N, C-alpha and C positions, 0 to 999 in steps of 0.2 A: 808734752810739748818739746819740740826741738827747735832751737833758734841758733842763728849764726850772726855773730857780731864782728864787724871789721871796723876798728876805730870806734867811732860813735854811732855808726850805722848798723841797725839790727833788723833782721828779717826772719820770719818763720822759714824753716828749711824748705818747705814746699814752694816758697816764693823766690828762692835763691836761683839765679841763673849764672851760667859761666860768664856772660858779659858783665854782670854786676860784680862778681868776684874779681875779674880782670880789671875793671874800672877802678874799684876800690884800692886794690893793691898797687896798680901802676900810678894812680894819682898820688897816693901817700909817698911812695918811693920817689917820685919825681919832685915832690915838695921837700924831700929829705926828712920825712917824719917816720919814726919807728912804726912798723906794721904789726899790729896785734890782732890776731884772729882767735875768737873764742867760739866754741860750739858747746851750747848748754843743752844737756839731755836730761829731761825729767819726765819719765814715764812710769808705768807700773813696775817695770823691772830695771830701770836705769835712773840713777841720780848722780850725775857727774858733770864736771866742766872740763873740757879739753882746751888748752891754750898754747899758742906759739910762744917761743922764748922772749919776745919783746913785750909781752904782757906783764904789767906790774902787779904785785900783790897776790900772786897765785901760789898757794901752797897746797900740800897734799891733803887728802881727806882724812877724816877721823876713823875710818874703817878700811878694811881690805876690800878691794873690788870684788863683786860677784863675777861669775863666769862670763856673762855677756859683757860686762864693763871691762873685764880683763882683755877680752877679744878686741874691743874697740880701742883700748890703750895700745895694744900691739899693732893694730891697723894704723893708728895715728903715727906711731913710730915708723912703721914700714913705709908710709907715704912721705916720710921726711919732714914731718911737721914739728919735730923737736930741734930742727936745724934752722939757724937764723937765715940761711940762704934759700928757704922754701920758695916755691913758685906758686902762681895762681893755679897751675895745672895740678900741683900736689893737693891743694885744697879741694879742687873740683873732683879729682879722683877719689879722695877720701869721702866726700859727700855722696858721690854716686854709689860707692860701695856701702856706705852707711845705710842709705835708703834700701838697698837690696838686702842688707843683713837684718833689717827690722821687721 
């Protein structure tokens, strides 16, 4: 299962739309609220949580990532999601590439 959580709103990746991501990010930023995006990946070959910098309480895992997880970590970084100034476009691009990579 792969889910995307923005603030307190959570959806299965298959139900995430560009409009939903845009609305969630813009609404929170307009309210002056820190924007936390988490992507939880739990499948046969993946067991990881990717989180943007504003997320609290996120630490590293207890093991080294496998090859597929390492590739997704690199994609997360490449899409600018470790930068506090990430955009909804960064999130959408990551999710589109994620779905093609799986």
